[in-house]
C-alpha positions in Angstrom: 103.2 116.5 72.0 102.1 115.2 75.4 100.4 111.9 75.1 99.2 111.8 78.8 95.3 112.1 78.9 94.0 115.3 80.2 91.6 115.0 83.3 89.9 118.3 84.1 89.0 117.3 87.6 91.6 117.9 90.5 93.1 114.6 91.6 93.2 114.4 95.4 96.2 112.3 96.7 97.8 111.8 100.0 101.4 112.7 99.5 103.9 114.3 97.2 105.3 111.2 95.9 101.7 110.2 94.9 101.4 113.7 93.2 104.6 112.9 91.3 103.1 109.4 90.0 99.8 111.0 88.9 101.4 113.7 87.4 103.6 111.1 85.1 100.2 109.3 84.4 98.0 112.0 83.3 97.7 115.9 82.9 95.6 117.2 85.9 95.8 119.5 88.7 96.7 117.5 91.7 96.1 118.3 95.4 98.3 117.0 97.9 96.5 116.5 101.4 99.5 115.4 103.5 97.5 112.6 105.1 94.4 112.4 107.5 95.4 115.6 109.3 94.1 117.7 106.5 95.1 121.5 107.0 92.6 124.3 106.8 94.7 125.5 103.9 94.1 122.4 102.0 90.4 122.2 102.8 90.1 125.8 101.2 91.9 124.2 98.3 89.8 121.3 98.0 86.7 123.6 98.2 87.8 125.8 95.5 88.9 122.9 93.0 85.6 121.2 93.9 83.6 124.2 92.9 85.7 124.9 89.9 86.0 121.6 88.2 85.2 118.8 90.8 87.5 116.2 92.4 88.5 112.6 91.8 89.8 111.0 95.2 92.7 108.6 94.6 94.1 107.5 98.2 96.4 104.6 99.0 94.7 101.1 99.2 95.1 100.6 102.7 93.2 101.3 105.9 94.5 104.8 106.3 93.5 105.5 102.5 90.2 104.2 103.1 89.5 106.4 106.3 90.9 109.4 104.3 88.7 108.7 101.5 85.5 108.5 103.7 86.4 111.7 105.4 86.7 113.4 101.9 83.4 111.9 100.9 81.5 113.2 103.7 82.8 116.6 102.8 82.4 116.3 98.9 79.9 113.8 98.2 79.8 114.6 94.5 83.6 113.7 94.2 84.4 110.9 92.0 86.4 107.9 93.3 89.4 106.0 91.6 91.0 102.9 93.1 94.1 101.1 92.7 94.8 97.5 93.8 97.1 96.8 96.7 99.2 94.5 94.3 99.7 97.3 91.6 100.7 99.9 94.2 103.2 98.1 96.3 106.8 97.8 96.5 109.3 96.8 99.4 106.4 96.0 101.8 105.0 99.8 101.3 101.6 100.5 99.7 101.0 103.6 98.1 99.8 105.3 94.7 103.5 106.4 94.2 104.6 102.7 93.6 101.9 102.4 90.8 102.9 102.3 87.1 101.7 105.3 85.0 99.5 103.3 82.9 97.7 101.7 86.0 97.0 105.0 87.5 95.6 106.4 84.2 93.3 103.5 83.9 92.2 103.9 87.3 91.5 107.5 86.9 89.8 107.0 83.8 87.5 104.5 85.5 86.6 106.9 88.3 83.1 106.8 89.5 80.9 109.2 91.2 78.5 108.3 94.3 75.2 108.3 93.6 71.6 108.5 95.5 70.7 105.4 97.4 67.6 104.9 95.2 69.6 104.8 92.0 70.2 100.9 92.0 66.8 99.2 91.9 66.9 96.5 93.0 69.8 97.1 95.3 72.7 94.7 95.3 72.8 92.4 98.3 75.3 89.7 99.4 73.2 87.0 97.5 74.5 88.7 94.2 78.0 88.0 95.2 77.3 84.5 96.5 75.6 83.8 92.9 78.8 84.5 91.2 81.0 83.0 94.2 82.4 86.4 95.0 81.5 85.7 98.8 81.2 82.7 100.9 83.6 80.4 98.9 87.3 79.5 98.7 89.2 82.1 96.7 86.2 84.5 96.6 88.6 87.4 97.9 90.8 87.3 94.9 87.9 86.9 92.5 86.0 89.7 94.0 89.2 91.8 93.9 89.5 91.3 90.2 85.9 92.1 89.5 86.3 95.4 91.8 89.4 96.3 89.7 87.7 95.8 86.4 84.6 97.8 87.6 86.8 100.6 89.1 85.4 100.1 92.5 88.5 98.7 94.2 89.1 95.9 96.7 86.9 95.4 99.4 85.5 92.9 101.7 82.0 91.4 100.7 80.1 93.9 102.8 81.9 97.0 101.6 81.9 95.5 98.1 78.1 95.5 98.0 78.1 98.8 99.4 80.3 100.1 96.7 78.1 98.5 94.0 75.2 100.3 95.5 77.0 103.5 96.2 78.6 103.8 92.6 75.4 102.6 90.8 77.0 100.0 88.9 74.8 98.9 86.4 73.4 95.2 86.7 74.6 94.5 83.0 78.1 95.7 83.7 78.2 93.6 87.1 76.8 90.5 85.4 79.2 90.6 82.7 82.5 91.1 85.0 81.3 88.6 87.5 80.2 85.9 85.1 83.4 86.5 83.2 85.4 85.8 86.5 83.3 82.9 87.5 83.8 81.4 83.8 87.7 82.0 84.0 87.9 80.4 87.7 86.0 77.3 86.9 87.8 74.2 88.0 88.9 72.0 85.4 86.7 68.8 85.2 88.4 65.6 85.0 87.0 62.4 83.5 87.3 59.2 85.2 87.4 56.2 83.3 
């Protein structure tokens, strides 16, 4: 019996090796778009899959992957998004989904989030929310922000993009506060007593 979780949506990846890695992690249809220059045939496959069962976009955690994600999001605004961290999808100075362990891919896909209307988050997140939890404007904030992003399933990002993703994916305040507070507590400097 196959123990891989079943996902109904089609998983959109950049390359064949990414598709192989996803198929090792989950049972799901996978569409390979072969990079930024998406062919007309691939657009038709994506359109059909989106109408049939929906899409989950899983691109490499690099600049090119973000550009592809953005392009796909414009065409398929109801698609869900899954993110992997660079550290868990890197090998031999190469970044790609194909380097991630099956359990990490599975976890990312199960945390996939859909974009939501702008008015869904009330009040919207701001950079001040990040500063409050030392996720912006302090030493080590990038690492802390990336860990919170991984736990929330919205990926690693600079502070501005992170705030945009919190709003775009309508992350619940309680969820953000819990994960950010946990990260803040876990990374408090140890107090030393002076006698």
